[in-house]
TIRO-232520 format. One record per residue: residue in three letters; x, y, z of N, C-alpha, C in turn; residue number from 1. Coordinates in pm, 1 decimal. Layout:
<sites>
+------+----------+----------+----------+----------+----------+----------+----------+----------+----------+------+
: resn :    neast :   nnorth :      nup :   caeast :  canorth :     caup :    ceast :   cnorth :      cup : resi :
+------+----------+----------+----------+----------+----------+----------+----------+----------+----------+------+
:  ALA :        X :        Y :        Z :        X :        Y :        Z :        X :        Y :        Z :  NUM :
...
+------+----------+----------+----------+----------+----------+----------+----------+----------+----------+------+
</sites>
This chain:
<sites>
+------+----------+----------+----------+----------+----------+----------+----------+----------+----------+------+
: resn :    neast :   nnorth :      nup :   caeast :  canorth :     caup :    ceast :   cnorth :      cup : resi :
+------+----------+----------+----------+----------+----------+----------+----------+----------+----------+------+
:  UNK :  -1817.7 :   -370.3 :    224.7 :  -1718.0 :   -264.5 :    216.3 :  -1579.6 :   -326.1 :    194.8 :    1 :
:  UNK :  -1503.0 :   -263.1 :    111.0 :  -1368.2 :   -311.4 :     80.6 :  -1276.6 :   -294.6 :    201.6 :    2 :
:  UNK :  -1178.0 :   -380.6 :    209.4 :  -1078.6 :   -368.8 :    316.3 :   -970.5 :   -270.1 :    273.1 :    3 :
:  UNK :   -894.3 :   -223.4 :    370.5 :   -781.7 :   -135.6 :    338.5 :   -683.0 :   -208.6 :    248.1 :    4 :
:  UNK :   -658.8 :   -335.2 :    277.4 :   -565.0 :   -413.3 :    195.7 :   -612.8 :   -420.7 :     51.4 :    5 :
:  UNK :   -740.7 :   -450.4 :     30.5 :   -791.1 :   -460.0 :   -106.9 :   -786.1 :   -324.6 :   -176.7 :    6 :
:  UNK :   -807.8 :   -216.5 :   -102.4 :   -798.1 :    -83.3 :   -162.4 :   -654.4 :    -49.5 :   -202.4 :    7 :
:  UNK :   -557.5 :    -87.9 :   -120.0 :   -416.9 :    -62.7 :   -154.1 :   -377.1 :   -145.4 :   -276.5 :    8 :
:  UNK :   -420.2 :   -270.9 :   -281.4 :   -391.6 :   -355.5 :   -398.0 :   -452.7 :   -294.4 :   -523.5 :    9 :
:  UNK :   -579.5 :   -254.5 :   -516.0 :   -646.4 :   -193.8 :   -631.7 :   -577.6 :    -63.6 :   -672.4 :   10 :
:  UNK :   -536.2 :     14.7 :   -574.5 :   -466.4 :    140.2 :   -604.0 :   -336.6 :    113.3 :   -678.7 :   11 :
:  UNK :   -258.1 :     17.9 :   -629.9 :   -131.7 :    -14.1 :   -697.0 :   -155.6 :    -71.0 :   -836.8 :   12 :
:  UNK :   -257.2 :   -152.3 :   -852.9 :   -289.3 :   -204.1 :   -987.2 :   -321.9 :    -89.0 :  -1081.9 :   13 :
:  UNK :   -400.3 :      7.5 :  -1033.0 :   -438.4 :    121.1 :  -1117.7 :   -318.8 :    209.6 :  -1151.9 :   14 :
:  UNK :   -213.8 :    199.1 :  -1071.4 :    -92.1 :    278.5 :  -1092.8 :     17.0 :    199.2 :  -1164.9 :   15 :
:  UNK :    -18.8 :     84.1 :  -1220.0 :     76.9 :      5.3 :  -1296.6 :    155.7 :    -95.9 :  -1216.0 :   16 :
:  UNK :    117.4 :   -117.4 :  -1090.1 :    182.3 :   -219.7 :  -1009.1 :    296.2 :   -170.4 :   -921.9 :   17 :
:  UNK :    336.0 :    -44.4 :   -940.1 :    445.4 :     13.4 :   -861.5 :    425.6 :    164.4 :   -857.6 :   18 :
:  UNK :    445.1 :    225.1 :   -738.3 :    422.3 :    369.5 :   -728.3 :    484.4 :    426.3 :   -601.7 :   19 :
:  UNK :    499.7 :    557.8 :   -601.4 :    542.9 :    628.4 :   -481.5 :    427.6 :    631.3 :   -382.0 :   20 :
:  UNK :    461.5 :    636.3 :   -255.4 :    361.2 :    635.6 :   -150.1 :    260.0 :    748.9 :   -167.4 :   21 :
:  UNK :    304.3 :    865.4 :   -209.0 :    211.9 :    978.2 :   -227.9 :    106.9 :    946.9 :   -334.4 :   22 :
:  UNK :    145.9 :    875.9 :   -440.0 :     50.9 :    837.4 :   -544.2 :    -43.1 :    727.6 :   -494.6 :   23 :
:  UNK :      9.4 :    636.9 :   -412.6 :    -74.4 :    532.3 :   -353.0 :   -179.2 :    597.2 :   -263.3 :   24 :
:  UNK :   -137.5 :    695.2 :   -182.0 :   -232.6 :    767.2 :    -97.1 :   -345.6 :    827.0 :   -180.8 :   25 :
:  UNK :   -310.1 :    895.2 :   -288.7 :   -410.9 :    961.0 :   -372.4 :   -507.3 :    859.4 :   -433.1 :   26 :
:  UNK :   -454.5 :    746.5 :   -478.8 :   -539.6 :    644.3 :   -539.9 :   -630.3 :    577.8 :   -436.7 :   27 :
:  UNK :   -580.1 :    555.0 :   -316.7 :   -663.2 :    497.3 :   -210.2 :   -771.1 :    597.6 :   -170.1 :   28 :
:  UNK :   -735.0 :    723.2 :   -154.3 :   -832.0 :    826.3 :   -115.5 :   -945.6 :    836.3 :   -216.8 :   29 :
:  UNK :   -913.8 :    818.0 :   -343.9 :  -1016.2 :    824.2 :   -448.3 :  -1113.6 :    706.9 :   -439.8 :   30 :
:  UNK :  -1072.0 :    596.6 :   -377.8 :  -1156.3 :    477.4 :   -366.2 :  -1246.0 :    479.8 :   -242.4 :   31 :
:  UNK :  -1209.9 :    558.0 :   -143.0 :  -1279.1 :    557.6 :    -13.2 :  -1379.0 :    672.9 :     -3.9 :   32 :
:  UNK :  -1496.6 :    644.7 :     49.8 :  -1596.2 :    750.7 :     69.3 :  -1555.6 :    844.4 :    181.7 :   33 :
:  UNK :  -1511.6 :    785.5 :    291.2 :  -1466.8 :    865.6 :    405.1 :  -1330.4 :    815.1 :    449.3 :   34 :
:  UNK :  -1254.3 :    904.7 :    507.0 :  -1120.0 :    869.8 :    553.3 :  -1104.2 :    911.5 :    699.1 :   35 :
:  UNK :  -1062.0 :    819.0 :    785.2 :  -1035.3 :    858.7 :    923.4 :   -911.8 :    948.7 :    928.5 :   36 :
:  UNK :   -894.1 :   1015.2 :   1039.4 :   -782.1 :   1108.1 :   1053.1 :   -647.3 :   1040.9 :   1027.3 :   37 :
:  UNK :   -634.0 :    916.9 :   1066.9 :   -505.2 :    846.0 :   1056.0 :   -495.8 :    756.8 :    931.8 :   38 :
:  UNK :   -569.9 :    787.3 :    827.1 :   -578.9 :    696.5 :    713.2 :   -445.1 :    671.3 :    644.9 :   39 :
:  UNK :   -357.2 :    770.2 :    637.5 :   -227.4 :    748.5 :    572.5 :   -142.2 :    650.8 :    653.0 :   40 :
:  UNK :   -150.6 :    657.7 :    785.0 :    -79.6 :    561.4 :    870.4 :   -136.1 :    421.2 :    850.6 :   41 :
:  UNK :   -267.1 :    411.5 :    829.5 :   -330.0 :    281.1 :    804.2 :   -276.3 :    222.0 :    674.3 :   42 :
:  UNK :   -266.8 :    303.3 :    570.4 :   -214.1 :    256.5 :    441.4 :    -70.9 :    206.0 :    458.4 :   43 :
:  UNK :     12.7 :    282.3 :    527.5 :    151.6 :    238.8 :    550.7 :    155.9 :    108.3 :    629.9 :   44 :
:  UNK :     71.9 :     97.3 :    732.3 :     68.4 :    -23.8 :    814.7 :     28.0 :   -145.1 :    731.8 :   45 :
:  UNK :    -70.7 :   -128.5 :    645.1 :   -115.0 :   -238.1 :    558.5 :     -0.8 :   -282.2 :    467.6 :   46 :
:  UNK :     65.8 :   -187.6 :    405.1 :    176.2 :   -221.1 :    314.8 :    288.4 :   -290.8 :    391.1 :   47 :
:  UNK :    330.6 :   -232.3 :    501.6 :    444.1 :   -287.3 :    576.4 :    413.6 :   -423.4 :    637.7 :   48 :
:  UNK :    291.9 :   -444.0 :    684.7 :    259.4 :   -573.0 :    746.8 :    242.4 :   -684.0 :    644.0 :   49 :
:  UNK :    231.4 :   -645.7 :    515.9 :    218.5 :   -744.2 :    408.3 :    338.6 :   -741.0 :    313.6 :   50 :
:  UNK :    454.5 :   -702.1 :    366.4 :    577.1 :   -699.6 :    286.5 :    692.2 :   -760.6 :    365.2 :   51 :
:  UNK :    751.7 :   -865.6 :    310.2 :    866.4 :   -928.1 :    377.1 :    989.1 :   -836.7 :    375.0 :   52 :
:  UNK :    983.1 :   -727.2 :    299.8 :   1091.4 :   -629.3 :    299.4 :   1088.5 :   -541.9 :    425.0 :   53 :
:  UNK :    979.0 :   -546.4 :    498.8 :    960.4 :   -461.5 :    616.0 :    984.3 :   -537.6 :    745.8 :   54 :
:  UNK :   1035.3 :   -467.0 :    845.0 :   1050.3 :   -526.0 :    978.5 :    915.4 :   -550.6 :   1044.1 :   55 :
:  UNK :    808.9 :   -492.7 :    990.2 :    674.1 :   -507.7 :   1044.9 :    594.6 :   -618.3 :    976.4 :   56 :
:  UNK :    660.8 :   -700.1 :    896.6 :    595.0 :   -808.3 :    821.8 :    523.0 :   -903.2 :    916.1 :   57 :
:  UNK :    395.0 :   -932.6 :    883.6 :    313.1 :  -1017.0 :    969.9 :    262.4 :  -1144.3 :    902.5 :   58 :
:  UNK :    280.7 :  -1158.9 :    773.0 :    223.2 :  -1278.0 :    710.6 :    232.3 :  -1276.9 :    560.7 :   59 :
:  UNK :    117.6 :  -1276.7 :    495.4 :    112.1 :  -1288.6 :    349.9 :    193.8 :  -1177.9 :    281.7 :   60 :
:  UNK :    283.3 :  -1220.9 :    192.6 :    376.6 :  -1131.0 :    124.6 :    313.6 :  -1077.7 :     -4.1 :   61 :
:  UNK :    256.3 :   -958.1 :      3.0 :    182.6 :   -900.9 :   -109.3 :    260.0 :   -787.7 :   -176.9 :   62 :
:  UNK :    330.2 :   -707.7 :    -97.7 :    398.0 :   -588.5 :   -148.2 :    550.1 :   -601.1 :   -135.8 :   63 :
:  UNK :    621.8 :   -521.9 :   -215.1 :    767.7 :   -516.9 :   -202.6 :    813.1 :   -371.5 :   -207.2 :   64 :
:  UNK :    927.6 :   -344.8 :   -148.9 :    985.2 :   -211.6 :   -151.4 :   1058.0 :   -194.7 :   -284.4 :   65 :
:  UNK :   1000.1 :   -114.8 :   -373.4 :   1052.8 :   -101.1 :   -509.3 :   1181.4 :    -19.5 :   -515.1 :   66 :
:  UNK :   1200.3 :     69.8 :   -420.2 :   1319.6 :    153.9 :   -423.2 :   1409.7 :    132.9 :   -303.6 :   67 :
:  UNK :   1385.7 :     27.0 :   -229.2 :   1460.8 :      3.2 :   -106.7 :   1387.2 :     63.3 :     12.2 :   68 :
:  UNK :   1406.9 :      3.7 :    128.1 :   1338.6 :     50.3 :    248.6 :   1369.4 :    198.2 :    272.8 :   69 :
:  UNK :   1265.0 :    273.2 :    300.7 :   1279.0 :    416.4 :    325.8 :   1262.3 :    502.6 :    202.0 :   70 :
:  UNK :   1250.5 :    440.0 :     84.5 :   1238.0 :    516.9 :    -39.5 :   1097.0 :    570.0 :    -61.4 :   71 :
:  UNK :    997.7 :    504.5 :      0.3 :    858.8 :    544.7 :    -20.3 :    801.0 :    494.6 :   -150.8 :   72 :
:  UNK :    868.5 :    401.0 :   -214.6 :    818.8 :    343.6 :   -340.0 :    788.6 :    196.8 :   -316.5 :   73 :
:  UNK :    664.5 :    156.3 :   -350.0 :    617.6 :     20.5 :   -324.5 :    556.3 :    -39.7 :   -449.3 :   74 :
:  UNK :    557.1 :   -172.5 :   -454.3 :    498.5 :   -243.1 :   -567.1 :    426.1 :   -368.0 :   -522.4 :   75 :
:  UNK :    349.1 :   -423.9 :   -615.7 :    279.2 :   -550.4 :   -592.7 :    369.1 :   -665.1 :   -634.8 :   76 :
:  UNK :    381.1 :   -765.6 :   -552.3 :    462.4 :   -882.3 :   -589.5 :    402.0 :   -955.1 :   -709.1 :   77 :
:  UNK :    269.6 :   -962.9 :   -713.9 :    199.9 :  -1028.8 :   -825.1 :     89.5 :   -937.4 :   -875.9 :   78 :
:  UNK :    122.4 :   -847.0 :   -967.4 :     19.4 :   -753.3 :  -1016.9 :    -89.9 :   -826.9 :  -1087.2 :   79 :
+------+----------+----------+----------+----------+----------+----------+----------+----------+----------+------+
</sites>
């Protein structure tokens, strides 16, 4: 089974490498068979913990805030 991180990466790739959070949600939902109640929070947590633009950054820098923090627009650092 794919990880949430790999699904977010695949979603952003399918959206051209940069997208609004609402579009990322839709693309991730299309990839998952089932979604837990808190799935949108999981997607945000994955993005923020893998973005040095976020105060929640935990390690590998995969995503960036395309419109500035709080804009809801994210991109892949290396599409």
